[in-house]
BATOR-279365 format. One line per field, with one value per residue (C-alpha): residue in one letter; x, y, z. Coordinates in nm, 4 decimals. Example, Ala and Ser with C-alpha at 12.3 -4.5 7.8 and 13.67 -1.06 7.14 Angstrom:
BEGIN
rest = a; s
x = 1.2300; 1.3670
y = -0.4500; -0.1060
z = 0.7800; 0.7140
This chain:
BEGIN
rest = x; x; x; x; x; x; x; x; x; x; x; x; x; x; x; x; x; x; x; x; x; x; x; x; x; x; x; x; x; x; x; x; x; x; x; x; x; x; x; x; x; x; x; x; x; x; x; x; x; x; x; x; x; x; x; x; x; x; x; x; x; x; x; x; x; x; x; x; x; x; x; x; x; x; x; x; x; x; x; x; x; x; x; x; x; x; x; x; x; x; x; x; x; x; x; x; x; x; x; x; x; x; x; x; x; x; x; x; x; x; x; x; x; x; x; x; x; x; x; x; x; x; x; x; x; x; x; x; x; x; x; x; x; x; x; x; x; x; x; x; x; x; x; x; x; x; x; x; x; x; x; x; x; x; x; x; x; x; x; x; x; x; x; x; x; x; x; x; x; x; x; x; x; x; x; x; x; x; x; x; x; x; x; x; x; x; x; x; x; x; x; x; x; x; x; x; x; x; x; x; x; x; x; x; x; x; x; x; x; x; x; x; x; x; x; x; x; x; x; x; x; x; x; x; x; x; x
x = 0.3376; 0.0979; -0.0225; -0.3326; -0.5599; -0.8543; -1.1734; -1.3984; -1.7290; -2.0946; -2.2226; -2.1496; -2.1456; -1.8424; -1.6869; -1.6896; -1.5440; -1.2749; -1.2101; -1.1739; -0.9583; -0.7456; -0.7441; -0.5929; -0.3098; -0.2124; -0.3408; -0.5477; -0.8189; -1.0674; -1.3410; -1.5395; -1.8655; -1.8719; -1.6269; -1.6248; -1.5500; -1.2915; -1.1321; -1.1602; -0.9727; -0.6670; -0.6015; -0.5140; -0.2481; -0.2339; -0.2944; -0.0270; -0.3151; -0.7034; -0.8816; -1.1592; -1.4741; -1.5948; -1.9823; -2.1010; -2.3467; -2.2625; -1.8918; -1.7752; -1.4571; -1.3372; -1.3754; -1.2445; -0.9004; -0.8884; -0.9412; -0.6887; -0.4756; -0.5460; -0.4308; -0.0703; -0.1624; 0.0499; -0.1264; -0.1578; -0.4919; -0.6535; -0.9536; -1.1676; -1.4750; -1.7717; -1.7159; -1.5104; -1.5040; -1.1559; -1.2168; -1.2916; -0.9327; -0.7593; -0.9215; -0.8834; -0.5045; -0.4641; -0.6276; -0.3866; -0.4841; -0.2254; -0.3932; -0.7322; -0.9176; -1.2636; -1.4792; -1.5098; -1.1636; -0.9206; -0.8676; -0.5464; -0.4405; -0.5718; -0.3710; -0.0757; -0.1228; -0.2326; 0.1439; 0.3607; 0.2318; 0.2807; 0.5919; 0.6983; 0.5547; 0.7830; 1.0674; 1.2121; 1.2155; 1.4213; 1.7559; 2.0062; 1.9122; 2.0683; 2.0066; 1.9320; 2.0445; 2.0312; 2.0069; 1.7127; 1.5998; 1.6538; 1.5248; 1.5659; 1.5323; 1.5193; 1.1822; 1.0902; 1.0270; 1.0858; 1.1955; 1.2426; 1.4653; 1.3983; 1.0453; 0.8748; 0.6552; 0.4176; 0.4220; 0.2027; 0.3627; 0.3578; 0.5169; 0.7802; 0.8661; 0.9127; 1.0865; 1.3611; 1.4006; 1.4706; 1.7125; 1.8868; 1.9422; 2.0145; 1.9997; 1.9481; 1.6243; 1.3439; 1.1507; 0.7572; 0.8274; 1.1436; 0.9251; 0.6468; 0.9096; 1.1128; 0.7834; 0.5177; 0.6793; 0.4705; 0.1760; -0.0145; -0.0386; -0.2315; -0.0143; -0.2050; -0.1226; 0.2626; 0.1481; -0.1009; 0.2040; 0.4520; 0.2159; 0.1374; 0.4686; 0.5395; 0.2575; 0.4408; 0.8186; 0.8003; 0.8024; 0.5876; 0.4744; 0.3625; 0.7141; 0.9104; 1.2570; 1.3492; 1.1028; 1.1745; 0.9881; 1.2362; 1.0401; 0.9936; 1.2498; 1.0410; 1.1506; 1.4530; 1.4957; 1.7637; 1.9232
y = -2.1561; -2.0674; -1.6571; -1.5841; -1.3099; -1.1331; -1.0885; -0.7966; -0.8225; -0.8366; -1.0209; -1.4171; -1.4902; -1.2706; -1.4099; -1.7260; -1.6722; -1.4929; -1.7804; -2.0029; -1.7613; -1.7215; -2.1297; -2.1833; -1.9289; -2.1376; -1.8722; -1.8613; -1.6643; -1.5604; -1.3295; -1.0407; -0.9163; -0.5555; -0.2922; -0.2570; -0.6922; -0.6237; -0.3792; -0.5851; -0.9015; -0.7028; -0.5783; -0.9171; -0.8936; -1.2389; -1.1299; -1.0793; -0.8882; -0.7234; -0.7711; -0.5052; -0.4329; -0.0497; -0.0874; -0.2007; -0.1071; 0.1039; 0.1127; 0.1458; 0.0609; 0.3811; 0.3948; 0.1352; 0.1861; 0.5515; 0.3613; 0.1244; 0.3632; 0.6143; 0.3511; 0.3055; -0.0458; -0.1062; -0.4375; -0.4228; -0.3348; -0.4308; -0.2598; -0.5111; -0.2937; -0.2847; 0.1208; 0.1531; 0.5418; 0.6654; 0.9120; 0.6207; 0.4310; 0.7851; 0.8702; 0.5024; 0.5330; 0.8785; 0.7414; 0.4603; 0.1563; 0.0014; -0.1056; -0.0919; -0.3598; -0.3232; -0.6133; -0.8144; -0.9416; -1.1924; -1.4435; -1.5272; -1.1438; -1.1127; -1.4055; -1.2689; -0.8966; -1.0322; -1.2705; -0.9864; -0.6945; -0.9563; -1.0422; -0.6577; -0.5859; -0.7922; -0.9442; -0.6675; -0.4234; -0.6139; -0.6933; -0.8049; -0.5197; -0.2113; 0.1452; 0.3513; 0.7458; 1.0734; 1.4373; 1.4417; 1.1064; 0.7580; 0.4228; 0.1254; -0.1772; -0.4439; -0.2882; -0.0979; 0.2202; 0.5879; 0.8675; 1.2598; 1.4048; 1.1480; 1.0928; 0.8276; 0.8853; 0.5806; 0.5156; 0.2332; -0.0022; 0.1570; 0.4569; 0.2168; 0.0681; 0.4258; 0.6261; 0.3124; 0.3282; 0.7159; 0.6917; 0.4067; 0.6406; 0.9929; 1.2503; 0.9922; 1.0780; 0.7798; 0.7967; 0.6977; 0.3629; 0.2796; 0.3878; 0.1044; -0.1285; -0.1425; -0.0190; -0.2307; -0.5136; -0.6189; -0.4484; -0.2110; 0.1067; 0.4466; 0.7071; 0.8970; 0.6796; 0.7722; 1.1072; 1.0051; 0.8514; 1.1231; 1.3886; 1.1511; 1.1533; 1.5057; 1.5777; 1.3438; 1.4499; 1.8036; 2.1410; 2.3238; 2.0387; 2.2641; 2.3498; 2.0289; 2.0383; 1.6711; 1.4604; 1.6842; 1.7142; 1.6899; 1.8276; 1.6080; 1.3317; 1.2287; 1.2682; 1.2869; 1.2511; 1.5749; 1.6047
z = 0.6889; 0.4511; 0.3943; 0.5274; 0.3738; 0.5571; 0.2729; 0.3867; 0.2387; 0.2927; -0.0079; 0.0750; -0.2743; -0.3472; -0.0318; -0.1159; -0.4591; -0.3289; -0.0849; -0.3863; -0.5638; -0.2831; -0.2254; -0.5721; -0.5025; -0.2219; 0.0191; 0.3547; 0.3907; 0.6739; 0.6044; 0.7986; 0.7183; 0.8259; 0.8697; 1.2305; 1.2058; 0.9665; 1.2136; 1.5155; 1.3244; 1.1494; 1.4611; 1.5970; 1.3413; 1.2115; 0.8446; 0.6267; 0.3477; 0.3424; 0.0240; 0.0626; -0.0859; -0.0837; -0.0628; 0.2755; 0.5233; 0.8211; 0.7895; 0.4053; 0.3389; 0.2995; 0.6655; 0.7347; 0.5584; 0.7478; 1.0569; 1.0090; 0.8704; 1.1642; 1.3957; 1.2388; 1.0834; 0.7969; 0.6749; 0.2827; 0.1627; -0.1852; -0.2401; -0.4164; -0.5572; -0.8475; -0.8519; -1.1767; -1.1329; -1.0941; -0.8118; -0.6351; -0.7173; -0.6660; -0.3018; -0.2333; -0.2803; -0.1127; 0.2096; 0.2170; 0.0293; -0.1699; -0.5020; -0.6098; -0.8312; -1.0353; -1.0589; -1.2838; -1.2578; -1.3658; -1.0532; -1.1774; -1.1851; -0.8501; -0.6965; -0.8554; -0.6954; -0.3568; -0.3587; -0.4671; -0.2758; 0.0488; -0.1042; -0.1043; 0.1859; 0.4068; 0.1653; -0.0492; 0.2014; 0.4720; 0.3626; 0.6317; 0.8746; 0.9150; 0.9039; 0.5826; 0.6763; 0.4590; 0.5780; 0.8993; 0.7210; 0.9293; 0.7556; 0.9766; 0.7726; 1.0279; 1.1832; 0.8653; 1.0819; 0.9071; 1.0906; 1.0533; 1.2875; 1.5815; 1.4780; 1.3463; 1.0530; 0.9612; 0.6271; 0.4286; 0.2568; -0.0881; 0.0431; 0.2720; -0.0386; -0.2332; 0.0452; 0.0793; -0.2506; -0.2417; 0.0708; -0.1147; -0.4439; -0.3183; -0.6154; -0.8740; -1.1195; -1.1397; -1.4337; -1.3548; -1.5264; -1.3151; -1.0117; -1.1459; -1.1835; -0.8579; -0.6278; -0.7936; -0.9728; -1.3007; -1.2013; -1.4442; -1.2552; -1.3552; -1.3912; -1.1542; -0.8707; -0.8539; -0.7969; -0.5470; -0.3391; -0.3951; -0.2306; 0.0082; 0.1095; 0.0328; 0.3052; 0.5487; 0.5209; 0.3600; 0.5850; 0.3185; 0.0746; -0.1679; -0.2356; -0.1603; -0.0964; -0.0693; -0.2973; -0.6332; -0.9797; -1.2031; -1.5121; -1.8311; -1.6451; -1.2947; -0.9590; -0.7836; -0.3779; -0.2248; 0.0979
């Protein structure tokens, strides 16, 4: 069965172009023309990824992300926006988007990003099934659910990948380049994106995110997960 993407944009010309890009990459697509429609369709669980515009009347793309993540939906989201400000990209990542692509973009690049993110969100994390455990943390590789002290903590797909990487490698130091390669694959990611995701994980798992006990910064090298 072909992968299916939900494209969210109020511009018909953009919708048509993005659907052609997806078709040329062997990916099926549906369209939503408003934030409300996007949330309604995404809740049905039929999609492997969402391509989301930020500038829409009524509910904008950022509000769509916050609503979906607030409901615990882990659907991978790539923001496709005409905004080029670094703040918008970092804010989108901070509230739960998995990637940010500015217009105009290379159609081949977009198709590759979509395929890679879908593959990582459901394939590279699975394995044979089982439970990874370290300290108060437990990660079920068959359901992709993460727990601390028996309480589930909802993670986005990128947070999920990063947390599994850390649990698989307790006490190992990872440089930012290593995290890029292992979590983002061949994607080129702004250095600030790693910091955004590290901070998001700290907010979710640390008792005091300002003084992290689990995800530690190793000055001049990168990060290390300790329990």
